[in-house]
C-alpha positions in Angstrom: -35.8 36.4 38.0 -34.8 35.6 34.3 -37.8 35.1 32.0 -38.9 31.5 31.0 -37.7 30.3 27.8 -40.0 28.8 25.2 -39.1 25.3 26.4 -41.2 25.7 29.5 -44.0 27.3 27.5 -44.3 24.4 25.1 -46.7 21.6 26.1 -45.3 18.0 26.5 -48.6 16.2 27.0 -47.5 13.0 25.5 -44.5 12.3 27.6 -46.0 13.6 30.6 -48.8 11.3 30.5 -46.4 8.3 29.8 -44.6 9.2 33.0 -47.6 9.7 35.2 -49.4 6.7 34.0 -46.2 4.3 34.3 -46.9 1.3 36.4 -43.3 0.8 37.5 -42.5 2.0 41.0 -39.1 3.6 39.7 -38.9 5.9 36.7 -35.5 7.5 35.6 -35.1 10.5 33.3 -31.6 9.5 32.3 -30.4 11.9 29.6 -27.6 14.3 28.7 -27.7 17.9 29.3 -30.0 19.9 27.3 -32.7 17.2 26.9 -35.2 19.3 29.0 -35.3 16.8 32.2 -35.6 19.5 34.9 -38.5 21.4 32.9 -40.2 18.0 32.5 -39.7 17.0 36.0 -41.3 20.3 37.2 -44.3 19.7 35.0 -44.9 16.2 36.2 -44.5 17.3 39.9 -47.1 20.0 39.4 -49.6 17.5 38.1 -49.1 15.0 40.9 -49.0 17.4 43.7 -45.4 16.9 44.7 -42.4 19.2 44.7 -39.0 18.7 43.1 -36.2 18.0 45.4 -32.6 19.2 43.9 -30.4 18.3 46.7 -27.8 15.7 47.0 -29.6 13.3 49.5 -33.4 13.2 49.8 -35.1 12.7 53.1 -38.5 11.2 54.1 -39.9 14.8 54.3 -39.1 15.3 50.6 -41.7 12.5 49.6 -45.2 14.1 49.0 -48.3 12.5 48.0 -46.5 9.2 47.6 -44.0 10.7 45.0 -40.4 11.5 45.5 -39.4 13.7 42.5 -35.6 13.9 42.6 -33.6 16.2 40.2 -30.0 15.0 40.8 -27.4 17.7 40.9 -25.2 17.8 37.8 -22.0 17.9 40.0 -22.9 14.7 41.8 -21.0 11.5 40.2 -23.1 9.1 42.4 -25.8 9.2 44.9 -27.5 6.8 47.2 -31.2 6.6 48.3 -31.7 5.6 52.0 -34.0 2.6 52.9 -36.6 4.9 54.9 -36.9 7.2 51.8 -37.5 4.2 49.5 -40.1 2.7 51.8 -42.0 6.0 52.3 -42.2 6.6 48.4 -44.7 4.7 46.3 -43.3 6.2 43.1 -39.7 7.5 42.5 -39.1 9.8 39.7 -35.4 10.6 39.2 -33.8 12.9 36.6 -30.0 12.3 36.0 -27.4 12.3 33.4 -26.0 9.1 31.8 -22.8 9.1 33.6 -24.4 9.4 37.2 -25.1 6.4 39.2 -27.9 6.0 41.8 -27.7 3.3 44.2 -29.8 1.6 46.8 -32.6 0.9 44.4 -31.8 -2.7 43.4 -34.4 -4.5 45.5 -37.2 -2.1 44.6 -36.4 -2.3 40.9 -36.3 -6.2 41.1 -39.8 -6.3 42.8 -41.6 -3.4 41.4 -39.9 -2.6 38.0 -38.0 0.1 36.4 -38.7 2.3 33.3 -36.0 4.7 31.8 -36.8 7.6 29.5 -33.6 8.5 27.5 -32.5 11.0 25.2 -34.7 9.7 22.4 -37.8 9.9 24.5 -37.1 13.4 25.5 -36.1 15.0 22.2 -38.8 16.9 20.4 -41.1 15.4 17.8 -43.0 17.4 15.2 -46.5 16.8 16.7 -45.1 18.6 19.9 -44.1 21.6 17.9 -47.4 22.3 16.2 -47.6 25.7 18.3 -44.4 27.0 16.6 -44.4 28.5 13.1 -43.5 26.0 10.6 -40.1 27.4 9.7 -39.3 27.3 13.3 -40.3 23.9 13.6 -38.3 22.7 10.5 -35.1 24.7 11.8 -35.3 23.0 15.3 -35.7 19.6 13.6 -33.1 20.1 10.9 -30.5 22.5 12.3 -30.5 21.3 15.9 -31.9 17.7 15.8 -35.0 18.3 17.9 -32.9 19.0 21.1 -35.0 20.8 23.7 -32.3 23.1 24.9 -31.7 24.8 21.5 -35.3 26.0 21.2 -34.3 29.5 22.2 -31.9 29.7 19.3 -35.0 29.9 17.0 -35.6 33.5 18.0 -31.9 34.7 18.3 -29.4 32.7 16.5 -26.0 32.5 18.5 -23.5 30.1 17.1 -20.9 31.1 19.7 -23.2 30.7 22.5 -24.2 27.3 21.2 -20.7 26.2 20.9 -20.0 27.3 24.6 -23.1 25.4 25.8 -22.0 22.2 23.9 -18.5 22.5 25.4 -19.5 23.5 28.9 -22.7 21.4 29.4 -22.7 18.6 27.0 -19.0 17.7 26.9 -17.8 18.5 30.2 -18.9 15.2 31.8 -16.9 13.2 29.2 -13.6 11.6 29.9 -10.8 12.6 27.5 -11.0 9.3 25.7 -14.8 9.8 25.1 -14.2 13.3 23.9 -11.6 11.8 21.4 -14.1 9.2 20.4 -16.7 12.1 19.4 -13.9 13.8 17.5 -13.2 10.6 15.5 -16.8 10.2 14.8 -17.1 13.7 13.5 -14.2 13.2 11.2 -16.5 10.7 9.5 -19.9 10.9 10.7 -22.0 7.6 10.3 -25.4 6.3 11.5 -25.1 4.7 14.8 -27.5 3.9 17.6 -27.5 5.6 21.0 -26.1 3.8 23.9 -26.1 5.0 27.5 -22.8 3.5 28.4 -20.7 5.4 26.0 -20.1 8.8 24.5 -23.3 8.3 22.4 -25.4 8.9 25.3 -24.4 12.4 25.3 -25.5 13.4 21.9 -28.7 14.1 20.6 -30.2 10.9 19.2 -31.4 12.3 15.8 -27.9 13.6 15.2 -26.7 10.0 15.7 -29.3 8.3 13.6 -29.1 10.8 10.4 -26.0 13.0 10.8 -26.2 13.9 7.1 -29.5 15.8 7.8 -28.0 18.0 10.7 -24.9 19.5 9.2 -25.4 22.8 11.2 -25.3 21.1 14.6 -22.4 18.8 13.3 -20.4 21.9 12.4 -20.9 23.6 16.0 -20.2 20.2 17.7 -16.9 19.8 15.9 -15.8 23.4 16.9 -16.8 22.6 20.6 -15.0 19.2 20.5 -11.9 20.6 19.1 -11.8 23.3 21.8 -12.5 20.8 24.5 -9.7 18.6 23.0 -7.2 21.5 23.0 -8.1 22.2 26.8 -7.6 18.7 27.8 -4.2 18.6 26.0 -3.1 21.7 27.8 -4.3 20.2 31.2 -2.0 17.2 30.8 -4.5 14.5 29.4 -2.2 13.9 26.4 -1.4 10.4 27.6 -5.1 9.5 28.0 -6.0 11.0 24.7 -3.1 9.1 23.0 -4.3 5.8 24.7 -7.8 6.5 23.1 -6.3 6.9 19.7 -4.3 3.7 20.1 -7.7 1.8 21.1 -9.2 3.3 17.8 -6.4 1.6 15.8 -4.7 5.0 15.1 -1.4 4.3 16.6 0.6 6.6 14.4 -1.6 9.5 15.4 -1.2 8.5 19.0 2.5 8.5 18.7 2.7 11.8 16.9 0.6 13.3 19.8 2.8 12.0 22.3 6.2 13.0 20.5 4.6 16.5 19.9 4.3 16.9 23.6 7.6 15.3 24.6 6.3 11.7 25.8 8.9 9.8 23.7 8.8 6.8 26.1 5.0 6.5 25.8 5.3 6.7 21.9 7.8 3.9 22.0 5.6 1.7 24.1 2.7 2.2 21.6 5.1 1.2 18.7 6.1 -1.9 20.7 2.3 -2.9 21.2 1.6 -2.3 17.7 4.4 -4.7 16.9 6.6 -2.2 15.3 7.1 -3.5 11.7 3.4 -4.6 11.5 2.4 -0.9 12.0 4.0 -0.2 8.7 1.6 -2.5 6.9 -1.4 -0.8 8.2 -0.4 2.8 7.4 0.8 5.0 4.7 4.6 4.7 4.2 5.2 8.4 4.1 3.3 9.0 7.4 5.1 6.1 9.1 8.4 7.4 8.0 7.7 10.9 9.2 6.7 9.8 12.7 9.2 6.9 13.4 12.2 9.3 12.2 11.3 11.8 15.1 12.7 9.4 17.7 15.7 10.7 19.2 19.2 8.8 18.7 19.2 7.9 22.4 15.9 6.0 22.1 17.1 4.3 18.8 20.0 3.1 20.7 18.1 2.0 23.7 15.0 0.3 22.2 15.4 -2.3 19.5 11.7 -2.0 18.3 12.3 1.6 17.7 15.5 1.0 16.0 14.0 -1.8 13.6 11.1 0.6 12.8 13.5 3.3 11.8 15.4 0.9 9.5 12.2 -0.4 8.1 11.2 3.1 7.2 14.6 3.8 5.6 14.3 0.6 3.5 11.1 1.7 2.2 12.9 4.6 0.8 15.7 2.6 -0.8 18.2 3.5 2.0 19.9 0.1 2.2 23.4 1.4 2.9 22.3 3.6 5.7 20.4 0.8 7.3 23.5 -1.5 7.2 25.6 1.2 8.8 22.8 1.9 11.4 22.3 -1.8 12.6 26.1 -2.3 12.4 26.7 0.7 14.8 24.0 -0.3 17.3 24.2 -4.1 17.1 27.8 -4.7 16.0 29.2 -5.6 12.6 28.7 -9.3 13.2 25.0 -8.5 12.5 25.8 -8.0 8.9 26.7 -11.9 8.7 23.1 -13.5 8.3 24.7 -16.9 9.4 25.9 -15.5 12.6 22.6 -14.0 13.3 20.2 -16.6 12.5 21.9 -19.5 14.4 19.9 -20.6 17.4 22.8 -19.9 19.8 23.4 -16.4 18.5 23.6 -13.4 21.0 20.9 -11.6 19.2 17.2 -11.4 20.4 14.4 -13.0 18.5 13.2 -9.6 17.1 16.8 -9.0 15.8 17.0 -12.2 14.2 13.4 -11.6 12.6 14.6 -8.2 11.2 17.7 -9.7 9.9 15.4 -12.0 7.7 13.6 -8.8 6.6 17.0 -7.1 5.7 18.2 -10.2 3.8 15.2 -9.8 1.5 16.5 -6.2 0.7 20.0 -7.3 0.0 20.9 -8.7 -3.4 22.0 -11.8 -1.9 21.1 -15.5 -2.9 21.1 -17.7 0.1 23.2 -20.8 0.0 22.0 -24.2 1.2 23.5 -23.8 4.5 21.7 -20.5 4.9 18.4 -22.0 3.9 19.0 -24.7 6.5 19.7 -22.0 9.2 16.4 -20.3 8.4 14.6 -23.6 8.9 16.2 -23.9 12.4 15.2 -20.4 13.0 11.8 -21.0 12.0 11.5 -23.6 14.8 11.5 -20.7 17.3 8.4 -19.1 15.7 5.2 -19.1 18.1 2.7 -21.6 16.6 -0.2 -19.2 16.7 1.5 -16.3 15.5 0.3 -16.5 11.9 1.8 -13.0 10.9 5.3 -14.1 11.7 4.9 -17.4 9.8 3.5 -15.5 6.9 6.5 -13.3 6.8 8.8 -16.2 7.0 7.3 -17.8 4.0 7.3 -14.6 2.1 11.0 -14.4 2.8 11.3 -18.0 1.4 9.4 -17.1 -1.5 11.9 -14.3 -2.5 14.9 -16.4 -1.9 13.7 -19.4 -3.8 13.1 -17.0 -6.8 16.6 -15.8 -6.5 17.8 -19.5 -6.4 15.6 -20.2 -9.4 13.6 -22.7 -7.5 10.4 -21.7 -8.9 8.4 -24.7 -7.8 9.3 -24.0 -4.1 8.8 -20.5 -4.6 5.0 -21.3 -5.6 4.9 -23.5 -2.5 6.1 -20.7 -0.2 3.6 -18.3 -1.6 0.8 -20.7 -1.2 1.9 -21.3 2.4 2.1 -17.7 3.1 -1.4 -16.9 1.8 -2.7 -19.6 4.0 -1.1 -17.9 7.3 -2.4 -14.5 6.2 -5.9 -15.7 5.8 -5.7 -17.5 9.1 -4.9 -14.1 10.8 -7.9 -12.6 9.4 -6.4 -11.3 6.2 -3.8 -8.5 5.6 -4.6 -6.9 2.1 -1.2 -5.3 1.8 0.8 -8.4 2.6 -1.5 -10.4 0.3 -0.8 -8.1 -2.5 2.9 -8.5 -2.0 2.6 -12.3 -2.3 0.4 -12.2 -5.4 3.0 -9.7 -6.9 5.7 -11.9 -6.2 3.7 -14.7 -8.0 3.4 -12.3 -11.0 7.0 -11.6 -11.0 8.1 -15.2 -10.8 5.6 -16.5 -13.3 6.6 -13.8 -15.8 10.4 -14.5 -15.2 9.6 -18.2 -15.9 7.5 -17.3 -18.9 4.0 -18.4 -17.9 2.2 -15.3 -18.8 -1.3 -16.6 -18.3 -0.7 -17.6 -14.7 1.0 -14.2 -14.2 -2.1 -12.5 -15.6 -4.2 -14.3 -12.9 -1.8 -13.3 -10.0 -1.8 -9.8 -11.2 -5.6 -9.6 -11.1 -5.5 -11.0 -7.5 -2.7 -8.5 -6.6 -4.9 -5.5 -7.7 -8.0 -6.8 -5.8 -6.0 -7.0 -2.7 -4.1 -3.6 -3.2 -7.5 -1.9 -3.7 -8.9 -3.2 -0.5 -6.0 -1.3 1.4 -7.6 1.4 3.4 -4.7 3.9 3.3 -2.7 5.4 0.4 -0.4 3.0 -1.3 1.1 5.0 -4.1 4.4 3.1 -4.1 2.8 -0.3 -4.1 0.4 0.9 -7.0 3.6 1.8 -9.0 4.9 -1.7 -8.6 1.6 -3.1 -9.7 1.5 -0.7 -12.8 4.9 -2.1 -13.8 3.9 -5.6 -13.6 0.7 -4.9 -15.6 2.8 -3.0 -18.2 5.0 -5.9 -18.5 1.9 -8.3 -19.2 0.8 -5.8 -21.8 4.3 -6.1 -23.4 4.0 -9.9 -23.4 0.8 -9.4 -25.4 2.6 -7.1 -28.0 1.4 -3.9 -26.6 4.7 -1.8 -25.7 3.2 1.5 -24.9 2.4 1.0 -21.4 5.8 -0.2 -20.6 7.5 2.8 -22.5 5.3 5.2 -20.6 6.1 3.5 -17.3 9.9 3.8 -18.1 9.7 7.3 -19.1 7.4 8.6 -16.5 7.6 6.4 -13.3 10.7 4.3 -13.2 12.9 6.6 -11.6 10.5 7.0 -8.7 9.9 3.2 -8.7 13.7 2.6 -8.2 14.2 5.1 -5.6 11.9 3.3 -3.3 12.2 -0.1 -1.6 12.4 -2.6 -4.4 13.4 -6.2 -3.4 16.1 -7.6 -5.7 13.9 -10.0 -7.7 11.7 -7.2 -8.7 14.5 -4.9 -9.6 16.1 -7.7 -11.8 12.8 -8.3 -13.3 12.2 -4.4 -13.9 15.8 -4.0 -15.3 15.2 -6.9 -17.8 11.8 -5.5 -19.3 12.8 -1.9 -19.1 16.0 -2.2 -20.9 14.4 -4.4 -23.5 11.6 -2.2 -24.4 14.2 0.7 -24.7 16.3 -1.2 -27.0 13.1 -2.3 -29.0 12.2 1.2 -29.7 15.2 3.4 -29.1 18.2 1.1 -30.0 19.9 3.8 -32.0 20.4 5.9 -28.8 21.9 3.2 -26.8 25.2 4.2 -25.4 27.7 3.3 -22.7 26.0 3.7 -19.4 22.6 4.3 -21.0 20.8 3.1 -17.7 22.6 5.3 -15.3 20.3 8.3 -15.8 17.4 6.1 -14.3 19.3 3.8 -11.8 22.6 5.5 -10.9 21.9 5.4 -7.2 21.7 1.6 -7.4 25.5 1.5 -8.5 26.3 3.1 -5.0 25.5 0.0 -3.2 27.1 -2.1 -6.1 23.6 -3.8 -6.3 22.6 -5.1 -9.7 25.9 -3.9 -11.4 26.6 -7.0 -13.1 22.9 -7.4 -14.3 22.8 -3.8 -15.4 26.1 -4.4 -17.6 24.7 -7.6 -19.1 21.5 -5.8 -20.1 23.5 -3.0 -21.6 25.5 -5.6 -23.6 22.2 -7.3 -24.8 20.9 -3.8 -25.8 24.2 -3.2 -27.9 23.7 -6.6 -29.5 20.0 -5.8 -30.5 21.5 -2.5 -32.1 23.9 -4.6 -34.1 27.0 -3.0 -32.1 28.6 -6.3 -31.2 32.0 -4.9 -30.7 30.4 -2.6 -27.9 28.7 -5.5 -26.4 31.7 -7.6 -26.2 33.6 -4.8 -24.5 30.9 -4.3 -22.0 30.7 -8.0 -21.2 34.5 -8.2 -21.0 34.7 -5.4 -18.4 32.2 -7.2 -15.9 33.8 -8.8 -12.9 32.3 -12.3 -12.7 33.4 -15.7 -11.2 33.2 -17.1 -14.8 34.5 -15.2 -17.9 34.4 -15.4 -21.4 37.0 -18.2 -21.8 35.1 -20.3 -19.3 31.9 -19.8 -21.3 33.6 -20.4 -24.7 34.9 -23.9 -23.4 32.1 -25.2 -20.9 29.7 -27.7 -22.2 28.6 -30.0 -19.1 29.4 -27.2 -16.8 26.5 -25.2 -18.2 24.0 -27.6 -16.9 25.2 -26.9 -13.4 24.9 -23.1 -13.4 22.5 -21.8 -10.7 23.3 -18.0 -10.0 21.1 -15.5 -11.8 23.9 -13.4 -13.1 26.0 -16.4 -14.2 23.3 -17.8 -16.4 22.5 -14.3 -17.8 26.2 -13.6 -18.4 26.8 -17.1 -20.1 23.7 -16.6 -22.3 24.9 -13.1 -23.4 28.3 -14.7 -24.6 26.6 -17.6 -26.2 24.2 -15.1 -28.0 27.3 -13.3 -29.3 28.6 -16.8 -30.5 25.4 -17.6 -32.3 25.5 -14.4 -34.3 29.0 -14.9 -36.0 28.8 -16.3 -39.4 30.7 -19.5 -38.6 29.9 -20.5 -35.0 32.2 -23.0 -33.2 31.3 -26.7 -33.8 30.4 -27.6 -30.4 28.1 -24.5 -29.8 24.8 -26.6 -30.4 25.9 -28.8 -27.5 26.3 -25.9 -25.3 22.9 -24.7 -26.0 21.6 -28.1 -25.3 23.3 -28.1 -22.0 21.7 -24.9 -21.1 18.1 -26.1 -22.0 18.9 -29.1 -19.9 19.7 -26.9 -16.9 16.9 -26.9 -14.4 17.6 -23.4 -13.3 17.1 -22.0 -16.8 13.5 -20.8 -17.2 10.9 -21.7 -19.9 11.2 -18.2 -21.3 15.1 -18.6 -21.7 14.5 -22.0 -23.2 12.4 -20.5 -26.0 15.2 -18.0 -26.8 17.8 -20.8 -26.9 15.5 -22.8 -29.2 15.3 -19.8 -31.5 19.1 -19.5 -31.6 19.3 -23.2 -32.4 16.9 -22.8 -35.3 18.8 -19.8 -36.5 22.3 -21.7 -36.5 20.6 -24.5 -38.4 19.3 -21.9 -40.9 22.7 -20.4 -41.2 24.0 -24.0 -42.2 21.5 -24.2 -44.8 19.7 -27.1 -42.6 16.2 -26.0 -42.9 15.1 -29.7 -42.0 16.5 -29.1 -38.6 15.6 -25.4 -38.3 11.8 -25.9 -39.0 10.9 -28.2 -36.0 13.3 -26.2 -33.7 11.4 -23.0 -34.7 7.9 -24.7 -34.4 8.7 -25.8 -31.0 9.8 -22.3 -29.8 6.9 -20.6 -31.2 4.4 -23.1 -29.9 6.1 -22.9 -26.5 5.8 -19.1 -26.5 2.2 -19.4 -27.6 1.3 -21.9 -24.9 2.9 -19.8 -22.3 1.8 -16.4 -23.6 5.3 -15.0 -23.4 5.3 -13.3 -26.8 7.8 -10.6 -25.6 10.7 -13.0 -26.0 9.9 -13.1 -29.7 10.4 -9.5 -30.1 13.6 -9.6 -28.0 15.0 -12.2 -30.2 13.9 -10.6 -33.5 17.6 -10.6 -34.8 17.4 -14.4 -35.0 13.6 -14.8 -35.5 13.1 -12.3 -38.5 15.7 -14.0 -40.8 13.8 -17.4 -40.2 10.4 -15.9 -41.0 11.8 -14.4 -44.4 12.4 -17.9 -45.6 9.2 -18.8 -47.3 9.6 -22.5 -46.9 10.2 -22.3 -43.2 7.2 -20.0 -42.9 4.9 -22.3 -44.8 5.9 -25.1 -42.5 5.3 -23.4 -39.2 2.1 -21.6 -40.1 0.3 -24.7 -40.3 -0.2 -24.3 -36.6 -3.0 -22.0 -35.5 -1.0 -21.1 -32.2 1.9 -20.2 -34.2 -0.1 -17.9 -36.6 -1.5 -16.1 -33.6 2.0 -15.7 -32.2 3.3 -14.2 -35.3 0.5 -11.6 -35.5 1.4 -10.4 -32.2 5.1 -10.4 -33.0 4.4 -8.5 -36.3 2.5 -5.8 -34.3 5.4 -5.6 -31.7 8.1 -4.9 -34.3 6.2 -2.1 -35.9 8.1 0.4 -34.0 8.9 4.0 -34.9 12.4 3.0 -35.5 11.3 0.2 -37.9 8.9 2.5 -39.7 11.6 5.2 -40.1 14.1 2.5 -41.6 11.3 1.2 -43.8 10.5 4.8 -45.0 13.9 5.4 -46.3 16.1 6.6 -43.4 19.4 4.9 -42.8 20.4 3.4 -39.5 22.5 6.6 -38.7 19.9 9.0 -39.8 17.3 7.2 -37.4 19.8 7.6 -34.7 20.2 11.2 -35.3 16.4 11.7 -35.3 16.0 10.1 -31.8 18.9 12.2 -30.5 17.5 15.5 -31.9 14.2 14.5 -30.4 16.1 14.0 -27.0 17.0 17.5 -27.3 20.8 17.1 -27.9 22.9 19.8 -29.5 25.3 18.6 -32.2 28.3 18.6 -29.8 26.6 16.3 -27.4 25.4 14.0 -30.2 29.0 13.7 -31.4 30.3 12.7 -27.9 27.5 10.3 -27.4 27.9 8.2 -30.5 31.7 8.7 -30.7 32.0 10.4 -34.2 33.0 14.0 -35.1 30.7 16.9 -35.0 31.2 17.3 -38.8 30.1 13.8 -39.4 26.9 14.6 -37.1 26.2 17.7 -39.4 26.5 15.5 -42.4 23.9 13.0 -41.3 21.5 15.5 -40.0 21.7 17.3 -43.4 20.7 14.1 -45.1 18.0 13.7 -42.5 16.6 17.3 -43.2 16.7 16.6 -47.0 14.7 13.4 -46.7 12.1 15.0 -44.6 12.0 18.2 -46.7 13.0 20.4 -43.7 15.5 23.1 -42.8 15.1 23.3 -39.1 15.0 20.8 -36.2 11.6 21.8 -35.1 10.4 21.1 -38.6 11.9 17.8 -38.7 10.5 16.8 -35.5 7.0 17.7 -36.6 7.4 15.8 -39.7 8.8 12.6 -38.2 5.9 12.6 -35.5 3.3 13.1 -38.4 4.9 10.1 -40.3 5.0 8.0 -36.9 8.7 7.8 -36.9 8.9 9.2 -33.3 
């Protein structure tokens, strides 16, 4: 006979007395393995003069002294007491596990009561351990959560045996789903109350209440649970475990498990139940991409939800051409025509039409009135209670109205999208995108103060997203850097362009955000590095965009403006002349009333670039003021652009020596910039603003306004660039250019090719640069220039 362990030797007087003195006719010791039920049952039976029955079905002969003391076998999932036994027993004391069900007692319990002692009652308390050394008592309570079955481990530590016991005794009665629930809890232990109807009924209560105090037992339980899960997976319980993962809102992990074990169809079903694209907004982009890209070509061809999930993952990585090829191959080339897809009589499913709306957001396409009408017809098919779909629809309308330069309609769409997102209980990531859209449209329109509020809301929602959102935080940092630029602080935007723009542009960027980014990034480059501007200077950052011919016109227009800011007007004209546009230079030169009707983003930017060139010449054409007035009257021209147009008007009046006209125009432009907070446009138009401010009479007139004085302080700080300091310090334009190119690490031959001069001329200018800096080598020149703040 094996020796008795210390559990049987320790008195448990308190709980024994409670059981014996209990007035209820039926008493259960319902606790998991290791709670000491059997030992306690024997002690109570000895005191009341009864014996313990441990078989599957008690008989009348097993009742002694009015007591039936029954230790239900662990293998029995359920058992039933017969009426004669129930009638014969005055008190029934039963020990069983939480998952075991004992029937036949309903009437007895109703009339004479029931008391249940659970895990918490059977666990040791410190008072019961007074007979043990204090160190053993502390170890049992801290390392093993006061669980009776672990008492022998105090004299002989055996972690391996403890793990085996946990796996075989404690966890064997759990379903695969319950085992997984314990695993998830162990990944992030938190204080919870014990409950007998779930997995918590199998765990020592002290461990559930204060997991942070029982790290040793947590570690052993984690090992046991991992081993148990591995056994279950090997035994074919993969689908059940995946179902539990799905129920725990861990659909990606469930899909990964199923794909690992070859259950591709089941993984596709989980993706469908998770509504495919919606799953992307609740998980990390990289993790979503890694899993959905594992579906086979056959599954992608057979299941639309899988197809669109794969396409969405590709869009998140900037793979628009690949997505267009994929949907055309599986759905037909007519799918690329949004008008054919969105009509209510189209052959495409509702899911396909919904994804076409998503795809339109990624395409650099400005919807026509007919397309907006089709979208309205498509919206009629949306389920009234599906707030997520309505929010997505208004999110798309928001993007399209920004492209159409209908900023008021865009604001209305944003407000409506937020309403639907809140009605569905909130979706932080989607709300972030709405607020980011608002930031962009307000910055594009010139209302920086409202944009700053939207950016603050965007940050608060993004910080509430539970998973990693590296790509989205990069978008937010760009918007915040642009806000700093508008306040006269350029450093954040310069750092973003230098360190993050390439990664930003390589991901999913909707066209409005890309246009916004191109405008600000190219401007800050020309502000601070205008001497290094060369043909294709944006290609190093955004060459992949040209592969899809997206933003090509906008990139070239921004390049031309950068040339203009560097006083390279001939290069700017050549760049503009090479752009393929529905309108050309001759059209812009002759148009007046037609300018009030321009609506396309690129058309307005192109016309303004040519008019900027015309403003600069010493003798502008006589009807140029009327052309500028026509653009100011155009409802699609933003407030920010109108500030620039007013500055050009003031500059032309000054060139004509008509300061009486120049002063109010300049004052109006500066007051508008100050009212809106868009100080960046003043820096962008410094070529026209600086000559006006150098006129003492004009300056004295405009500085009577406090708002204008504040705007001029910000403007003065914004033009204090390294290039400006170098020119003020005595370098020529060409020497400043050489300094920046040397700092970029270019050898003389590459410099000559970049600026289109001979290598001999490069050496001549570098020699002059060295002489002015008192240096003989490039490294010395760079150190000196940095010390002077010229780099």
